[in-house]
Wavefront OBJ file of the C-alpha trace (Angstrom):
o trace
v -2.005 83.037 120.420
v -0.589 85.288 117.749
v -2.302 87.881 115.593
v -1.965 87.834 111.823
v -3.359 90.984 110.214
v -5.470 91.597 113.305
v -6.953 88.097 113.472
v -6.097 85.746 116.285
v -4.473 82.478 115.322
v -3.250 79.584 117.414
v 0.513 79.808 117.952
v 2.674 76.847 116.947
v 6.064 76.130 118.465
v 9.036 76.636 116.105
v 6.972 78.263 113.340
v 8.974 80.507 111.041
v 7.675 83.439 109.027
v 8.068 81.352 105.847
v 6.023 78.471 107.259
v 3.354 80.814 108.627
v 2.928 82.382 105.184
v 2.452 78.925 103.655
v -0.045 77.845 106.336
v -2.036 81.059 105.841
v -1.904 80.585 102.031
v -0.183 83.898 101.369
v 1.328 83.406 97.932
v 1.343 86.971 96.588
v 4.816 87.575 95.101
v 5.468 90.989 96.685
v 4.876 90.473 100.400
v 6.516 92.358 103.275
v 6.281 91.196 106.865
v 6.264 93.195 110.078
v 6.445 91.529 113.474
v 5.544 93.772 116.390
v 6.054 96.810 114.159
v 9.497 95.793 112.851
v 10.072 94.875 109.203
v 11.655 91.477 108.615
v 13.898 91.210 105.521
v 12.649 88.569 103.039
v 15.957 86.701 103.230
v 15.269 86.133 106.960
v 11.765 84.596 106.572
v 13.050 81.004 106.758
v 14.994 81.607 109.976
v 12.833 84.136 111.846
v 10.619 82.501 114.452
v 7.173 83.806 115.312
v 6.774 83.576 119.074
v 3.675 83.456 121.248
v 1.847 86.820 121.476
v 3.550 88.277 118.368
v 1.575 90.587 116.104
v 2.318 89.812 112.467
v 1.358 92.108 109.621
v 1.400 90.738 106.088
v 1.610 93.643 103.663
v 1.002 93.150 99.948
v 3.136 95.505 97.876
v 1.442 96.721 94.733
v 3.286 98.446 91.930
v 1.474 101.263 90.194
v 2.033 103.724 87.496
l 1 2 3 4 5 6 7 8 9 10 11 12 13 14 15 16 17 18 19 20 21 22 23 24 25 26 27 28 29 30 31 32 33 34 35 36 37 38 39 40 41 42 43 44 45 46 47 48 49 50 51 52 53 54 55 56 57 58 59 60 61 62 63 64 65
């Protein structure tokens, strides 16, 4: 099991951050990801694996003025 924004989700072997975002239907253009409290750079989403028991936070960045 993994947690995505506090909700438990079945873990899948070899799932990357990029694939997880697609499976969870996160399509917001300004998304930041933290795994176990550590920010993952967007350029690493396709190569960073989510492992069993990880806690993933999907943070939507919103510009304001």
